[in-house]
SELO-937467 format. One record per residue (C-alpha): z, y, x. Coordinates in nm, 4 decimals, padded with zeros to 6 digits. Layout:
<pz->Z, py->Y, px->X>
...
This chain:
<pz->00.0084, py->-00.0024, px->-00.0017>
<pz->-00.0985, py->00.3350, px->00.1265>
<pz->00.1854, py->00.5930, px->00.0821>
<pz->00.0740, py->00.9520, px->00.0883>
<pz->00.3105, py->01.2405, px->00.0988>
<pz->00.3215, py->01.4496, px->-00.2102>
<pz->00.1931, py->01.8027, px->-00.1267>
<pz->00.2844, py->02.1005, px->-00.3221>
<pz->-00.0157, py->02.2832, px->-00.4730>
<pz->-00.0633, py->02.6174, px->-00.3303>
<pz->-00.0108, py->02.9131, px->-00.5612>
<pz->-00.3335, py->03.0846, px->-00.6871>
<pz->-00.4619, py->03.3324, px->-00.4329>
<pz->-00.5316, py->03.6420, px->-00.6499>
<pz->-00.6534, py->03.9521, px->-00.5082>
<pz->-00.4166, py->04.2019, px->-00.6668>
<pz->-00.6262, py->04.5019, px->-00.5704>
<pz->-00.9083, py->04.3734, px->-00.8011>
<pz->-00.6745, py->04.2915, px->-01.0707>
<pz->-00.5009, py->04.6402, px->-01.0552>
<pz->-00.8551, py->04.8044, px->-01.0491>
<pz->-00.9565, py->04.5962, px->-01.3436>
<pz->-00.6501, py->04.6949, px->-01.5376>
<pz->-00.6800, py->05.0664, px->-01.4602>
<pz->-01.0626, py->05.0676, px->-01.5523>
<pz->-00.9739, py->04.8816, px->-01.8798>
<pz->-00.7091, py->05.1386, px->-01.9713>
<pz->-00.9388, py->05.4231, px->-01.8775>
<pz->-01.2133, py->05.2676, px->-02.0969>
<pz->-00.9679, py->05.2296, px->-02.3850>
<pz->-00.8682, py->05.6019, px->-02.3507>
<pz->-01.2262, py->05.7053, px->-02.3487>
<pz->-01.3058, py->05.5029, px->-02.6508>
<pz->-01.0065, py->05.6439, px->-02.8471>
<pz->-01.1077, py->06.0035, px->-02.7458>
<pz->-01.4578, py->05.9264, px->-02.8708>
<pz->-01.3256, py->05.7855, px->-03.1952>
<pz->-01.1165, py->06.0778, px->-03.2480>
<pz->-01.4018, py->06.3197, px->-03.1935>
<pz->-01.6234, py->06.1318, px->-03.4381>
<pz->-01.3540, py->06.1324, px->-03.7061>
<pz->-01.2863, py->06.4987, px->-03.6564>
<pz->-01.6486, py->06.5752, px->-03.6758>
<pz->-01.6999, py->06.3761, px->-03.9993>
<pz->-01.3924, py->06.5459, px->-04.1614>
<pz->-01.5113, py->06.8961, px->-04.0679>
<pz->-01.8692, py->06.8341, px->-04.1967>
<pz->-01.7018, py->06.6883, px->-04.5246>
<pz->-01.4954, py->06.9965, px->-04.5769>
<pz->-01.7781, py->07.2248, px->-04.5123>
<pz->-02.0059, py->07.0260, px->-04.7537>
<pz->-01.7283, py->07.0625, px->-05.0288>
<pz->-01.6869, py->07.4432, px->-04.9531>
<pz->-02.0590, py->07.4881, px->-04.9837>
<pz->-02.0778, py->07.3295, px->-05.3289>
<pz->-02.1445, py->07.6085, px->-05.5990>
<pz->-01.8937, py->07.4417, px->-05.8220>
<pz->-01.5944, py->07.2480, px->-05.6790>
<pz->-01.5868, py->06.8735, px->-05.7810>
<pz->-01.2787, py->06.9259, px->-06.0076>
<pz->-01.4270, py->07.2063, px->-06.1914>
<pz->-01.7508, py->07.0156, px->-06.2321>
<pz->-01.5568, py->06.7246, px->-06.3900>
<pz->-01.3795, py->06.9618, px->-06.6257>
<pz->-01.7000, py->07.0977, px->-06.7377>
<pz->-01.8644, py->06.7588, px->-06.7866>
<pz->-01.5435, py->06.6650, px->-06.9927>
<pz->-01.5701, py->06.9871, px->-07.2022>
<pz->-01.9517, py->06.9091, px->-07.2697>
<pz->-01.8641, py->06.5614, px->-07.3836>
<pz->-01.5962, py->06.6872, px->-07.6266>
<pz->-01.8374, py->06.9507, px->-07.7737>
<pz->-02.1178, py->06.6859, px->-07.8088>
<pz->-01.8777, py->06.4514, px->-07.9844>
<pz->-01.7661, py->06.7147, px->-08.2222>
<pz->-02.1195, py->06.8155, px->-08.3016>
<pz->-02.2118, py->06.4616, px->-08.3605>
<pz->-01.9234, py->06.4097, px->-08.5946>
<pz->-02.0000, py->06.7249, px->-08.7862>
<pz->-02.3621, py->06.6258, px->-08.8226>
<pz->-02.2539, py->06.2878, px->-08.9482>
<pz->-02.0205, py->06.4340, px->-09.2049>
<pz->-02.2917, py->06.6851, px->-09.3154>
<pz->-02.5504, py->06.4102, px->-09.3525>
<pz->-02.2956, py->06.1964, px->-09.5339>
<pz->-02.2007, py->06.4741, px->-09.7661>
<pz->-02.5729, py->06.5596, px->-09.8572>
<pz->-02.6465, py->06.1875, px->-09.9217>
<pz->-02.3855, py->06.1701, px->-10.2014>
<pz->-02.4861, py->06.4969, px->-10.3843>
């Protein structure tokens, strides 16, 4: 029987300079990406606010006007129906 001495495996030989450089570049890239996303969000929000300000009638006023129109149309329809129903019986 052939007996070999058990050897302890060597630890990984990692180049810590490369790991450090990779970590720094990754953190820097994440910071640049976060800054870019923030700029895009700010630009979109600013454009949206500008668009709402340029509307002749604000959205809330436009919705209220449409509701008033619907109510008037409904009342006019009911009055026309009553008038037609009253003329039919006479």
